[in-house]
All heavy atoms as an XYZ file, in Angstrom:
942
protein
N       7.375    -16.767      3.839
C       7.957    -15.433      3.894
C       7.526    -14.597      2.688
O       7.180    -13.450      2.845
C       9.470    -15.553      3.942
C      10.122    -14.209      3.948
S      11.885    -14.372      4.088
C      12.370    -12.742      3.700
N       7.552    -15.150      1.516
C       7.219    -14.384      0.323
C       5.783    -14.611     -0.131
O       5.478    -14.411     -1.289
C       8.197    -14.725     -0.811
C       9.532    -14.132     -0.617
C      10.644    -14.940     -0.542
C       9.704    -12.770     -0.490
C      11.907    -14.389     -0.356
C      10.961    -12.211     -0.300
C      12.069    -13.035     -0.238
N       4.917    -15.008      0.785
C       3.517    -15.157      0.417
C       2.727    -13.951      0.904
O       3.226    -13.150      1.688
C       2.930    -16.446      1.048
O       3.013    -16.332      2.465
C       3.652    -17.668      0.564
N       1.535    -13.830      0.437
C       0.682    -12.728      0.831
C      -0.639    -13.336      1.308
O      -1.501    -13.672      0.511
C       0.448    -11.800     -0.344
C       0.000    -10.398     -0.033
C       1.013     -9.705      0.898
C      -0.125     -9.602     -1.301
N      -0.763    -13.512      2.623
C      -1.936    -14.166      3.179
C      -3.115    -13.218      3.325
O      -2.981    -11.994      3.250
C      -1.591    -14.738      4.566
C      -0.528    -15.814      4.500
O      -0.459    -16.502      3.461
O       0.208    -15.960      5.482
N      -4.266    -13.796      3.574
C      -5.493    -13.015      3.755
C      -5.387    -12.089      4.961
O      -5.861    -10.962      4.934
C      -6.678    -13.987      3.930
C      -7.982    -13.358      4.343
C      -8.594    -12.546      3.252
C      -9.975    -12.073      3.680
N     -10.500    -11.030      2.863
N      -4.682    -12.535      6.027
C      -4.591    -11.690      7.231
C      -3.632    -10.513      7.023
O      -3.505     -9.681      7.920
C      -4.175    -12.520      8.449
C      -2.816    -13.146      8.299
O      -2.219    -13.121      7.201
N      -2.309    -13.730      9.352
N      -2.982    -10.421      5.871
C      -2.122     -9.280      5.571
C      -2.840     -8.242      4.707
O      -2.250     -7.253      4.324
C      -0.854     -9.759      4.856
C       0.027    -10.615      5.729
C       1.263    -11.058      4.993
O       2.250    -10.325      5.002
O       1.199    -12.158      4.412
N      -4.093     -8.495      4.401
C      -4.874     -7.532      3.609
C      -5.852     -6.805      4.530
O      -6.488     -7.419      5.377
C      -5.634     -8.245      2.499
C      -4.661     -8.903      1.579
C      -5.304     -9.340      0.334
N      -4.330    -10.068     -0.477
C      -4.385    -10.157     -1.766
N      -5.382     -9.610     -2.401
N      -3.479    -10.813     -2.422
N      -5.985     -5.545      4.338
C      -6.869     -4.712      5.161
C      -8.240     -4.719      4.532
O      -8.443     -4.162      3.442
C      -6.296     -3.305      5.237
C      -6.974     -2.345      6.183
C      -6.989     -2.886      7.599
C      -6.253     -1.012      6.157
N      -9.211     -5.362      5.189
C     -10.549     -5.516      4.635
C     -11.637     -4.858      5.474
O     -12.687     -4.513      4.946
C     -10.871     -7.001      4.491
S      -9.728     -7.893      3.449
N     -11.400     -4.700      6.764
C     -12.416     -4.190      7.680
C     -12.726     -2.722      7.403
O     -11.819     -1.876      7.382
C     -11.941     -4.351      9.126
O     -12.761     -3.657      9.997
N     -13.992     -2.423      7.193
C     -14.390     -1.052      6.884
C     -14.080     -0.112      8.052
O     -13.647      1.022      7.845
C     -15.879     -0.990      6.558
C     -16.326      0.363      6.068
C     -17.765      0.353      5.615
O     -18.261     -0.694      5.180
O     -18.389      1.429      5.688
N     -14.256     -0.592      9.289
C     -13.947      0.276     10.450
C     -12.454      0.548     10.544
O     -12.048      1.681     10.870
C     -14.445     -0.365     11.761
O     -13.863     -1.668     11.892
C     -15.933     -0.509     11.755
N     -11.622     -0.437     10.259
C     -10.175     -0.220     10.288
C      -9.740      0.725      9.175
O      -8.826      1.540      9.354
C      -9.427     -1.567     10.183
C      -9.631     -2.478     11.359
C      -9.106     -1.867     12.647
O      -8.075     -1.205     12.648
N      -9.808     -2.079     13.737
N     -10.361      0.614      8.012
C     -10.030      1.503      6.894
C     -10.414      2.939      7.228
O      -9.661      3.883      6.968
C     -10.706      1.033      5.593
C     -10.111     -0.321      5.157
C     -10.534      2.041      4.483
C     -10.864     -1.005      4.045
N     -11.599      3.122      7.818
C     -12.018      4.481      8.223
C     -11.053      5.055      9.246
O     -10.675      6.235      9.165
C     -13.413      4.439      8.822
C     -14.508      4.259      7.806
C     -15.865      4.302      8.516
N     -16.896      3.758      7.668
C     -17.573      4.492      6.795
N     -17.314      5.765      6.649
N     -18.512      3.938      6.050
N     -10.639      4.232     10.205
C      -9.693      4.684     11.236
C      -8.352      5.046     10.593
O      -7.731      6.057     10.960
C      -9.509      3.608     12.285
C      -8.598      3.998     13.400
C      -8.461      2.885     14.424
C      -7.485      3.303     15.521
N      -7.282      2.256     16.488
N      -7.900      4.261      9.634
C      -6.634      4.520      8.964
C      -6.644      5.878      8.286
O      -5.719      6.680      8.459
C      -6.362      3.423      7.915
C      -5.213      3.644      6.953
C      -3.889      3.652      7.697
C      -5.213      2.591      5.876
N      -7.693      6.199      7.541
C      -7.740      7.484      6.835
C      -8.066      8.655      7.752
O      -7.722      9.786      7.451
C      -8.719      7.398      5.672
C      -8.179      6.617      4.518
C      -8.653      5.349      4.212
C      -7.156      7.137      3.727
C      -8.158      4.628      3.155
C      -6.627      6.422      2.662
C      -7.117      5.153      2.384
N      -8.714      8.393      8.892
C      -9.035      9.470      9.824
C      -7.832      9.840     10.699
O      -7.568     11.025     10.934
C     -10.207      9.068     10.703
N      -7.086      8.834     11.159
C      -6.021      9.081     12.132
C      -4.625      8.852     11.578
O      -3.643      9.193     12.242
C      -6.216      8.167     13.344
C      -7.527      8.365     14.053
C      -7.776      7.327     15.124
O      -6.817      6.627     15.500
O      -8.912      7.220     15.580
N      -4.517      8.274     10.396
C      -3.199      7.910      9.868
C      -2.388      9.094      9.340
O      -2.927     10.160      9.057
N      -1.084      8.841      9.236
C      -0.176      9.834      8.655
C       0.140      9.400      7.244
O       0.208      8.206      6.944
C       1.107      9.928      9.474
C       0.807     10.364     10.913
C       2.033     10.630     11.690
N       3.106      9.699     11.417
C       4.019      9.313     12.282
N       3.971      9.758     13.510
N       4.995      8.499     11.947
N       0.385     10.358      6.393
C       0.645     10.025      4.986
C       1.821     10.763      4.410
O       2.278     11.774      4.936
N       2.311     10.228      3.297
C       3.401     10.858      2.550
C       3.344     10.361      1.121
O       2.641      9.392      0.814
C       4.769     10.547      3.191
C       5.042      9.083      3.345
C       5.656      8.366      2.317
C       4.702      8.414      4.497
C       5.910      7.006      2.451
C       4.958      7.072      4.641
C       5.551      6.360      3.604
N       4.090     11.033      0.259
C       4.125     10.686     -1.164
C       5.469     10.043     -1.490
O       6.506     10.475     -1.013
C       3.951     11.912     -2.041
C       2.574     12.506     -1.964
C       2.294     13.537     -1.084
C       1.570     12.036     -2.785
C       1.032     14.081     -1.004
C       0.293     12.580     -2.716
C       0.017     13.592     -1.826
N       5.414      9.004     -2.316
C       6.618      8.449     -2.955
C       6.133      8.046     -4.349
O       5.555      6.982     -4.547
C       7.187      7.269     -2.188
O       6.241      6.258     -2.039
N       6.321      8.974     -5.310
C       5.731      8.840     -6.626
C       6.011      7.463     -7.215
O       7.142      6.993     -7.156
C       6.288      9.914     -7.556
C       5.602      9.949     -8.893
C       4.405     10.588     -9.060
C       6.164      9.304     -9.982
C       3.770     10.599    -10.282
C       5.529      9.290    -11.207
C       4.325      9.929    -11.337
O       3.695      9.937    -12.548
N       5.020      6.780     -7.754
C       3.653      7.156     -8.093
C       2.622      6.768     -7.023
O       1.467      6.549     -7.362
C       3.413      6.382     -9.365
C       4.152      5.114     -9.178
C       5.381      5.520     -8.388
N       3.037      6.637     -5.765
C       2.126      6.209     -4.706
C       1.997      7.269     -3.626
O       2.960      7.981     -3.333
C       2.609      4.918     -4.068
C       2.760      3.704     -4.963
C       3.420      2.567     -4.179
C       1.409      3.256     -5.475
N       0.848      7.318     -3.027
C       0.637      8.047     -1.785
C       0.406      6.967     -0.739
O      -0.427      6.072     -0.942
C      -0.566      8.968     -1.859
C      -0.824      9.695     -0.558
C      -1.922     10.742     -0.685
N      -2.040     11.489      0.535
C      -2.852     11.172      1.533
N      -3.655     10.137      1.439
N      -2.904     11.913      2.619
N       1.119      7.056      0.357
C       1.013      6.036      1.405
C       0.443      6.667      2.664
O       0.900      7.724      3.087
C       2.418      5.447      1.711
O       2.989      4.989      0.511
C       2.305      4.313      2.694
N      -0.554      6.011      3.234
C      -1.140      6.414      4.517
C      -0.949      5.231      5.446
O      -1.236      4.085      5.067
C      -2.638      6.755      4.355
C      -3.245      7.148      5.694
C      -2.856      7.830      3.329
N      -0.465      5.510      6.664
C      -0.248      4.405      7.596
C      -0.591      4.798      9.032
O      -0.612      5.979      9.365
C       1.208      3.920      7.512
C       2.205      4.866      8.117
C       2.669      4.678      9.416
C       2.655      5.959      7.407
C       3.563      5.555      9.979
C       3.557      6.842      7.957
C       4.032      6.640      9.237
N      -0.837      3.789      9.847
C      -1.088      3.974     11.268
C      -0.525      2.749     11.964
O      -0.683      1.617     11.497
C      -2.601      4.162     11.546
C      -2.850      4.537     13.006
C      -3.396      2.942     11.157
C      -4.267      4.974     13.291
N       0.162      2.967     13.061
C       0.752      1.866     13.815
C      -0.288      1.241     14.728
O      -1.220      1.908     15.209
C       1.940      2.370     14.657
C       3.035      2.992     13.833
S       3.646      1.974     12.499
C       4.499      0.709     13.393
N      -0.142     -0.075     14.975
C      -1.049     -0.806     15.882
C      -0.231     -1.333     17.051
O       0.988     -1.379     17.014
C      -1.681     -1.980     15.155
C      -2.688     -1.592     14.095
C      -3.334     -2.831     13.530
N      -2.311     -3.882     13.457
C      -2.120     -4.669     12.427
N      -2.871     -4.586     11.399
N      -1.153     -5.550     12.429
N      -0.928     -1.802     18.097
C      -0.279     -2.293     19.305
C      -0.152     -3.802     19.354
O       0.625     -4.326     20.135
C      -1.045     -1.818     20.541
C      -1.028     -0.300     20.671
O      -0.030      0.296     20.217
O      -1.986      0.248     21.203
N      -0.879     -4.519     18.532
C      -0.851     -5.992     18.600
C       0.357     -6.552     17.851
O       1.191     -5.828     17.325
C      -2.144     -6.579     18.059
C      -2.437     -6.113     16.638
O      -1.660     -5.362     16.079
O      -3.460     -6.555     16.100
N       0.479     -7.900     17.837
C       1.621     -8.553     17.213
C       1.284     -9.164     15.864
O       2.073     -9.965     15.339
C       2.153     -9.660     18.140
C       2.799     -9.062     19.380
O       3.284     -7.933     19.290
O       2.811     -9.747     20.417
N       0.151     -8.836     15.283
C      -0.201     -9.386     13.986
C       0.635     -8.738     12.892
O       1.209     -7.671     13.087
C      -1.701     -9.188     13.731
O      -1.997     -7.819     13.723
N       0.698     -9.357     11.722
C       1.515     -8.776     10.639
C       0.904     -7.496     10.089
O      -0.247     -7.177     10.322
C       1.511     -9.873      9.572
C       0.294    -10.662      9.835
C       0.081    -10.610     11.320
N       1.711     -6.760      9.334
C       1.259     -5.520      8.716
C       0.147     -5.838      7.711
O       0.186     -6.822      7.003
C       2.418     -4.828      8.014
N      -0.870     -4.972      7.672
C      -1.990     -5.139      6.729
C      -1.996     -3.949      5.797
O      -1.665     -2.836      6.194
C      -3.306     -5.215      7.489
C      -3.389     -6.405      8.419
C      -4.706     -6.479      9.115
N      -4.930     -5.275      9.905
C      -5.906     -5.153     10.789
N      -6.755     -6.143     10.984
N      -6.051     -4.034     11.465
N      -2.415     -4.167      4.554
C      -2.382     -3.086      3.579
C      -3.534     -3.224      2.609
O      -4.176     -4.259      2.508
C      -1.052     -3.072      2.837
C      -0.929     -4.110      1.769
C      -1.051     -3.771      0.448
C      -0.700     -5.432      2.093
C      -0.942     -4.734     -0.541
C      -0.604     -6.396      1.118
C      -0.709     -6.050     -0.196
N      -3.777     -2.140      1.889
C      -4.750     -2.145      0.803
C      -4.191     -1.300     -0.324
O      -3.315     -0.473     -0.113
C      -6.128     -1.631      1.255
C      -6.292     -0.172      1.654
C      -6.615      0.695      0.449
C      -7.397     -0.036      2.654
N      -4.676     -1.549     -1.513
C      -4.228     -0.820     -2.702
C      -5.460     -0.186     -3.348
O      -6.481     -0.836     -3.514
C      -3.536     -1.758     -3.717
C      -3.084     -0.985     -4.942
C      -2.384     -2.509     -3.077
N      -5.320      1.080     -3.711
C      -6.427      1.798     -4.334
C      -5.923      2.449     -5.613
O      -4.908      3.132     -5.610
C      -6.979      2.848     -3.383
O      -7.948      3.621     -4.025
N      -6.666      2.209     -6.691
C      -6.371      2.860     -7.978
C      -7.660      3.540     -8.432
O      -8.682      2.882     -8.601
C      -5.907      1.827     -9.037
C      -5.598      2.524    -10.360
C      -4.702      1.052     -8.543
N      -7.639      4.877     -8.590
C      -8.889      5.592     -8.865
C      -9.455      5.320    -10.260
O      -8.740      5.331    -11.253
C      -8.484      7.074     -8.726
C      -7.024      7.087     -8.911
C      -6.500      5.764     -8.444
N     -10.740      5.102    -10.297
C     -11.450      4.866    -11.560
C     -11.491      6.148    -12.384
O     -11.598      6.102    -13.606
C     -12.873      4.404    -11.229
C     -13.647      3.903    -12.410
C     -14.970      3.343    -11.959
C     -15.720      2.730    -13.101
N     -17.017      2.178    -12.660
N     -11.355      7.277    -11.730
C     -11.366      8.559    -12.424
C     -10.178      8.666    -13.389
O     -10.304      9.254    -14.470
C     -11.299      9.704    -11.398
C     -11.391     11.074    -11.977
C     -11.410     12.108    -10.876
C     -11.571     13.498    -11.405
N     -11.634     14.489    -10.341
N      -9.041      8.103    -13.017
C      -7.848      8.179    -13.874
C      -7.713      7.004    -14.817
O      -7.163      7.145    -15.899
C      -6.608      8.271    -13.002
C      -6.456      9.588    -12.303
C      -5.041      9.801    -11.809
N      -4.919     11.110    -11.238
C      -4.820     11.339     -9.939
N      -4.841     10.349     -9.099
N      -4.695     12.566     -9.499
N      -8.176      5.837    -14.393
C      -8.050      4.623    -15.211
C      -9.449      4.039    -15.411
O      -9.969      3.360    -14.526
C      -7.120      3.611    -14.555
C      -5.723      4.119    -14.411
C      -5.303      4.735    -13.242
C      -4.827      4.028    -15.455
C      -4.020      5.232    -13.103
C      -3.536      4.516    -15.347
C      -3.144      5.120    -14.164
N     -10.043      4.315    -16.551
C     -11.424      3.957    -16.803
C     -11.613      2.431    -16.962
O     -12.674      1.905    -16.672
C     -11.931      4.626    -18.065
C     -11.871      6.133    -18.025
C     -12.782      6.710    -16.970
C     -12.760      8.228    -17.046
N     -13.314      8.828    -15.863
N     -10.593      1.744    -17.471
C     -10.717      0.308    -17.751
C     -10.250     -0.512    -16.571
O      -9.171     -0.298    -16.024
C      -9.914     -0.065    -18.995
C     -10.339      0.706    -20.211
N      -9.710      0.565    -21.413
C     -11.309      1.619    -20.418
C     -10.285      1.351    -22.313
N     -11.255      1.993    -21.707
N     -11.072     -1.482    -16.171
C     -10.751     -2.344    -15.044
C      -9.457     -3.122    -15.280
O      -8.725     -3.390    -14.324
C     -11.906     -3.315    -14.789
N      -9.166     -3.440    -16.509
C      -7.936     -4.165    -16.842
C      -6.721     -3.354    -16.405
O      -5.780     -3.910    -15.811
C      -7.866     -4.451    -18.359
C      -6.540     -5.061    -18.728
C      -9.002     -5.331    -18.788
N      -6.736     -2.065    -16.642
C      -5.626     -1.193    -16.250
C      -5.509     -1.078    -14.740
O      -4.420     -1.147    -14.173
C      -5.788      0.193    -16.871
C      -5.758      0.149    -18.383
O      -5.071     -0.741    -18.943
O      -6.414      1.014    -19.015
N      -6.658     -0.875    -14.067
C      -6.644     -0.784    -12.608
C      -6.133     -2.075    -11.985
O      -5.299     -2.050    -11.056
C      -8.038     -0.446    -12.076
C      -8.522      0.917    -12.454
C      -9.771      1.306    -11.669
N     -10.891      0.398    -11.845
C     -11.771      0.463    -12.826
N     -11.669      1.389    -13.757
N     -12.765     -0.398    -12.883
N      -6.591     -3.200    -12.464
C      -6.162     -4.491    -11.920
C      -4.670     -4.723    -12.168
O      -3.979     -5.279    -11.303
C      -6.980     -5.633    -12.517
C      -8.421     -5.593    -12.057
O      -8.750     -4.988    -11.053
N      -9.291     -6.232    -12.832
N      -4.184     -4.317    -13.313
C      -2.760     -4.490    -13.610
C      -1.898     -3.695    -12.648
O      -0.889     -4.189    -12.151
C      -2.504     -4.038    -15.079
C      -1.073     -4.220    -15.474
O      -0.267     -3.331    -15.300
N      -0.785     -5.398    -16.021
N      -2.302     -2.470    -12.362
C      -1.560     -1.623    -11.428
C      -1.620     -2.219    -10.022
O      -0.586     -2.297     -9.320
C      -2.096     -0.176    -11.447
C      -1.796      0.447    -12.809
C      -1.500      0.636    -10.317
C      -2.512      1.745    -13.049
N      -2.793     -2.655     -9.594
C      -2.929     -3.262     -8.270
C      -2.050     -4.492     -8.141
O      -1.423     -4.716     -7.107
C      -4.395     -3.617     -7.983
C      -5.255     -2.418     -7.703
C      -6.602     -2.865     -7.201
C      -7.673     -2.460     -8.156
N      -9.012     -2.863     -7.729
N      -2.007     -5.282     -9.201
C      -1.168     -6.477     -9.201
C       0.308     -6.110     -9.024
O       1.029     -6.771     -8.271
C      -1.396     -7.256    -10.494
C      -0.940     -8.663    -10.477
C      -1.344     -9.396    -11.734
N      -2.779     -9.501    -11.881
C      -3.478     -9.061    -12.927
N      -2.863     -8.484    -13.944
N      -4.774     -9.207    -12.980
N       0.748     -5.086     -9.700
C       2.142     -4.637     -9.592
C       2.454     -4.159     -8.173
O       3.510     -4.476     -7.616
C       2.426     -3.515    -10.581
C       2.482     -3.925    -12.027
C       2.709     -2.699    -12.894
C       2.589     -2.988    -14.356
N       2.736     -1.765    -15.181
N       1.547     -3.392     -7.572
C       1.783     -2.871     -6.236
C       1.800     -4.021     -5.219
O       2.674     -4.073     -4.340
C       0.729     -1.810     -5.854
C       0.886     -1.379     -4.408
C       0.815     -0.618     -6.783
N       0.858     -4.944     -5.332
C       0.842     -6.087     -4.408
C       2.108     -6.912     -4.516
O       2.657     -7.359     -3.501
C      -0.386     -6.956     -4.674
C      -1.679     -6.401     -4.087
C      -2.770     -7.447     -4.081
N      -3.054     -7.975     -5.409
C      -4.043     -7.588     -6.192
N      -4.856     -6.632     -5.781
N      -4.249     -8.122     -7.364
N       2.582     -7.145     -5.733
C       3.808     -7.915     -5.921
C       5.020     -7.203     -5.348
O       5.856     -7.817     -4.688
C       4.025     -8.183     -7.429
C       5.281     -8.930     -7.736
C       5.309    -10.361     -7.235
O       4.260    -10.873     -6.814
O       6.392    -10.970     -7.302
N       5.085     -5.893     -5.548
C       6.195     -5.126     -4.985
C       6.173     -5.167     -3.458
O       7.221     -5.321     -2.808
C       6.148     -3.680     -5.469
N       4.983     -5.069     -2.871
C       4.874     -5.155     -1.399
C       5.205     -6.549     -0.918
O       5.859     -6.713      0.117
C       3.474     -4.721     -0.922
C       3.362     -4.855      0.568
C       3.955     -3.910      1.399
C       2.721     -5.931      1.157
C       3.889     -4.031      2.760
C       2.655     -6.054      2.529
C       3.245     -5.103      3.328
O       3.201     -5.248      4.688
N       4.772     -7.560     -1.630
C       5.034     -8.934     -1.204
C       6.551     -9.187     -1.114
O       7.014     -9.866     -0.216
C       4.419     -9.912     -2.216
C       4.574    -11.368     -1.857
C       4.100    -12.271     -2.980
N       4.958    -12.226     -4.138
C       6.087    -12.941     -4.281
N       6.496    -13.728     -3.310
N       6.816    -12.842     -5.382
N       7.299     -8.617     -2.039
C       8.757     -8.796     -2.031
C       9.448     -7.952     -0.974
O      10.557     -8.253     -0.564
C       9.328     -8.443     -3.398
C       9.026     -9.447     -4.460
C       9.726     -9.068     -5.735
C       9.559    -10.128     -6.789
N      10.253     -9.743     -8.036
N       8.816     -6.884     -0.500
C       9.445     -5.957      0.445
C       8.520     -5.716      1.629
O       8.187     -4.581      1.947
C       9.719     -4.619     -0.256
C      10.568     -4.781     -1.492
O      11.737     -5.056     -1.380
N       9.946     -4.661     -2.656
N       8.103     -6.781      2.289
C       7.150     -6.674      3.386
C       7.678     -5.854      4.569
O       8.879     -5.783      4.798
C       6.792     -8.063      3.909
C       5.891     -8.816      3.014
C       5.519    -10.114      3.680
C       4.662    -10.958      2.776
N       4.274    -12.197      3.399
N       6.730     -5.299      5.297
C       7.037     -4.534      6.499
C       6.926     -5.432      7.707
O       5.887     -6.065      7.904
C       6.051     -3.357      6.588
C       6.324     -2.297      7.609
C       7.642     -1.604      7.287
C       5.218     -1.270      7.593
N       7.949     -5.506      8.559
C       7.929     -6.409      9.688
C       7.203     -5.886     10.920
O       7.165     -6.530     11.945
C       9.422     -6.629     10.002
C      10.064     -5.352      9.585
C       9.255     -4.861      8.405
N       6.611     -4.691     10.840
C       5.967     -4.071     11.983
C       4.454     -4.227     11.913
O       3.883     -4.338     10.838
C       6.295     -2.583     12.009
C       7.759     -2.216     12.143
C       7.919     -0.735     12.015
C       8.297     -2.660     13.492
N       3.780     -4.207     13.083
C       2.317     -4.236     13.069
C       1.745     -2.855     12.742
O       1.759     -1.958     13.577
C       1.957     -4.668     14.487
C       3.085     -4.225     15.319
C       4.306     -4.302     14.450
N       1.286     -2.667     11.533
C       0.675     -1.404     11.144
C      -0.335     -1.677     10.027
O      -0.324     -2.717      9.400
C       1.724     -0.392     10.707
S       2.473     -0.745      9.135
N      -1.189     -0.695      9.823
C      -2.121     -0.713      8.694
C      -1.676      0.345      7.727
O      -1.249      1.446      8.139
C      -3.544     -0.397      9.169
C      -4.137     -1.500     10.023
O      -3.622     -2.620      9.993
O      -5.120     -1.221     10.744
N      -1.712      0.051      6.419
C      -1.300      1.025      5.442
C      -2.122      0.926      4.181
O      -2.692     -0.120      3.895
C       0.192      0.867      5.130
C       0.559     -0.364      4.386
S       2.311     -0.574      4.273
C       2.545     -1.717      5.597
N      -2.169      2.035      3.477
C      -2.874      2.097      2.194
C      -1.938      2.683      1.167
O      -1.289      3.691      1.423
C      -4.135      2.954      2.337
N      -1.899      2.051      0.015
C      -1.151      2.561     -1.129
C      -2.165      3.075     -2.126
O      -2.967      2.318     -2.647
C      -0.291      1.476     -1.764
C       0.811      0.953     -0.898
C       0.787     -0.353     -0.441
C       1.865      1.761     -0.528
C       1.805     -0.846      0.363
C       2.889      1.272      0.268
C       2.857     -0.022      0.708
N      -2.107      4.378     -2.408
C      -3.029      4.988     -3.355
C      -2.212      5.421     -4.569
O      -1.253      6.188     -4.434
C      -3.750      6.195     -2.727
C      -4.485      5.737     -1.485
C      -4.721      6.833     -3.726
C      -4.529      6.726     -0.379
N      -2.599      4.929     -5.726
C      -1.861      5.200     -6.947
C      -2.274      6.577     -7.465
O      -3.443      6.854     -7.705
C      -2.174      4.128     -7.990
C      -1.230      4.112     -9.158
C       0.015      3.481     -9.074
C      -1.563      4.727    -10.346
C       0.884      3.474    -10.137
C      -0.698      4.716    -11.417
C       0.522      4.087    -11.304
O       1.374      4.057    -12.363
N      -1.300      7.494     -7.648
C      -1.631      8.878     -8.012
C      -1.160      9.286     -9.408
O      -1.446     10.381     -9.849
C      -1.053      9.862     -6.987
C       0.458      9.707     -6.874
C      -1.720      9.707     -5.645
C       1.133     10.776     -6.068
N      -0.412      8.425    -10.098
C       0.102      8.796    -11.413
C      -1.000      8.812    -12.453
O      -2.032      8.157    -12.288
C       1.207      7.812    -11.838
N      -0.768      9.533    -13.511
C      -1.735      9.636    -14.596
C      -1.640      8.492    -15.594
O      -2.556      8.244    -16.359
C      -1.544     10.962    -15.338
C      -1.840     12.196    -14.518
C      -3.323     12.353    -14.208
O      -4.170     11.920    -15.015
O      -3.632     12.887    -13.125
N      -0.482      7.800    -15.608
C      -0.293      6.700    -16.569
C       0.189      5.461    -15.830
O       0.627      5.542    -14.675
C       0.684      7.088    -17.672
C       2.063      7.407    -17.163
C       2.981      7.788    -18.308
C       4.369      8.059    -17.737
N       5.409      7.466    -18.483
N       0.116      4.353    -16.504
C       0.554      3.080    -15.925
C       2.075      3.014    -15.939
O       2.682      2.866    -16.991
C      -0.057      1.928    -16.757
C       0.060      0.612    -16.057
O       0.849      0.434    -15.141
N      -0.736     -0.348    -16.503
N       2.678      3.168    -14.762
C       4.135      3.162    -14.641
C       4.677      1.738    -14.700
O       3.972      0.778    -14.360
C       4.565      3.811    -13.317
C       4.200      5.273    -13.204
C       5.063      6.165    -14.078
O       6.156      5.738    -14.518
O       4.629      7.296    -14.366
N       5.936      1.555    -15.109
C       6.518      0.219    -15.126
C       6.741     -0.313    -13.703
O       6.795      0.453    -12.740
C       7.864      0.414    -15.847
C       8.142      1.851    -15.772
C       6.832      2.564    -15.639
N       6.889     -1.633    -13.612
C       7.014     -2.298    -12.330
C       8.205     -1.754    -11.528
O       8.109     -1.585    -10.314
C       7.136     -3.812    -12.521
C       7.407     -4.535    -11.236
C       6.398     -4.753    -10.320
C       8.676     -5.002    -10.938
C       6.647     -5.410     -9.129
C       8.939     -5.652     -9.745
C       7.915     -5.859     -8.833
O       8.166     -6.494     -7.675
N       9.325     -1.497    -12.184
C      10.539     -1.006    -11.484
C      10.241      0.283    -10.710
O      10.678      0.451     -9.573
C      11.664     -0.772    -12.468
C      12.276     -2.000    -13.029
C      13.504     -1.665    -13.863
N      13.335     -0.509    -14.728
C      12.917     -0.557    -16.003
N      12.642     -1.717    -16.554
N      12.784      0.542    -16.708
N       9.488      1.162    -11.310
C       9.149      2.434    -10.683
C       8.249      2.211     -9.463
O       8.438      2.817     -8.414
C       8.469      3.324    -11.698
S       8.008      4.939    -11.095
N       7.288      1.326     -9.599
C       6.373      1.023     -8.502
C       7.114      0.343     -7.357
O       6.926      0.676     -6.190
C       5.195      0.171     -8.999
C       4.329      1.010     -9.954
C       4.351     -0.353     -7.828
C       3.232      0.235    -10.641
N       7.995     -0.611     -7.692
C       8.758     -1.289     -6.644
C       9.660     -0.325     -5.892
O       9.795     -0.384     -4.665
C       9.579     -2.441     -7.227
C      10.274     -3.259     -6.146
C      11.010     -4.451     -6.679
O      11.438     -4.419     -7.841
O      11.161     -5.420     -5.915
N      10.275      0.594     -6.612
C      11.116      1.600     -5.979
C      10.309      2.452     -4.991
O      10.760      2.768     -3.900
C      11.744      2.478     -7.078
C      12.705      3.487     -6.572
C      13.287      4.264     -7.762
C      14.127      5.436     -7.300
N      14.612      6.229     -8.430
N       9.078      2.826     -5.388
C       8.209      3.629     -4.531
C       7.784      2.845     -3.284
O       7.751      3.399     -2.179
C       6.990      4.094     -5.297
N       7.501      1.546     -3.451
C       7.096      0.733     -2.309
C       8.270      0.579     -1.344
O       8.111      0.682     -0.121
C       6.553     -0.650     -2.768
C       6.393     -1.581     -1.608
C       5.232     -0.462     -3.504
N       9.467      0.334     -1.869
C      10.664      0.240     -0.995
C      10.891      1.523     -0.227
O      11.184      1.498      0.962
C      11.892     -0.079     -1.844
C      12.007     -1.501     -2.309
C      13.291     -1.675     -3.099
C      13.442     -3.087     -3.587
N      14.661     -3.275     -4.368
N      10.718      2.642     -0.919
C      10.907      3.942     -0.269
C       9.853      4.148      0.831
O      10.155      4.637      1.923
C      10.820      5.060     -1.291
C      11.036      6.432     -0.756
C      10.962      7.482     -1.841
C      11.041      8.888     -1.256
N      10.789      9.907     -2.277
N       8.626      3.736      0.557
C       7.547      3.886      1.544
C       7.806      3.007      2.768
O       7.661      3.471      3.903
C       6.215      3.514      0.904
N       8.224      1.770      2.558
C       8.513      0.859      3.672
C       9.653      1.420      4.498
O       9.610      1.430      5.734
C       8.814     -0.557      3.152
C       9.417     -1.424      4.227
C       7.548     -1.205      2.585
N      10.678      1.909      3.842
C      11.822      2.494      4.542
C      11.417      3.699      5.358
O      11.821      3.858      6.499
C      12.905      2.878      3.522
C      14.155      3.437      4.135
C      15.170      3.797      3.069
C      16.383      4.476      3.670
N      17.288      4.972      2.649
N      10.562      4.537      4.794
C      10.127      5.747      5.491
C       9.252      5.404      6.700
O       9.372      6.044      7.748
C       9.364      6.653      4.524
C       9.218      8.076      5.019
C       8.806      9.031      3.912
O       8.807      8.684      2.744
N       8.474     10.232      4.269
N       8.424      4.379      6.597
C       7.621      3.946      7.728
C       8.527      3.415      8.831
O       8.337      3.715     10.030
C       6.576      2.899      7.312
C       5.515      3.531      6.430
C       5.906      2.261      8.542
C       4.549      2.563      5.786
N       9.534      2.616      8.472
C      10.475      2.098      9.466
C      11.233      3.199     10.165
O      11.532      3.095     11.358
C      11.448      1.116      8.796
C      10.874     -0.233      8.397
C      11.888     -1.017      7.598
C      10.450     -1.019      9.638
N      11.566      4.289      9.457
C      12.289      5.385     10.059
C      11.439      6.187     11.035
O      11.967      6.769     11.979
C      12.819      6.330      8.976
C      13.970      5.749      8.191
C      14.391      6.615      7.029
O      13.733      7.652      6.753
O      15.387      6.248      6.362
N      10.125      6.229     10.835
C       9.261      6.999     11.721
C       8.980      6.299     13.034
O       8.521      6.924     13.975
C       7.908      7.345     11.040
O       7.261      6.143     10.690
C       8.131      8.197      9.822
N       9.262      5.003     13.089
C       8.972      4.224     14.316
C      10.100      4.272     15.277
O      11.094      4.665     15.341
C       8.674      2.767     13.968
C       8.499      1.958     15.212
C       7.454      2.700     13.117
């Protein structure tokens, strides 16, 4: 239940293109979330993006991605959908802030269904 398997990560380039072309998005600071619902019964898949333009050092980008993945792992979405979390803040926010944003994003996706 609290693991993050390979099949829960969005890796396919065609699926990622479809997500950004057809998906709906919203903001929950410090994240922008884009999602699209699917018809199959597989688990929700996601990806995390942290722009190199804002965080020049890979250590900082990896730290933020790690925080977002951990927050999502604890608050998984039970629906079949693809989603992307894009980090939009200018500074490295604490884990509590990121987890709050992920919870809000999951709740908002559940309300739209």
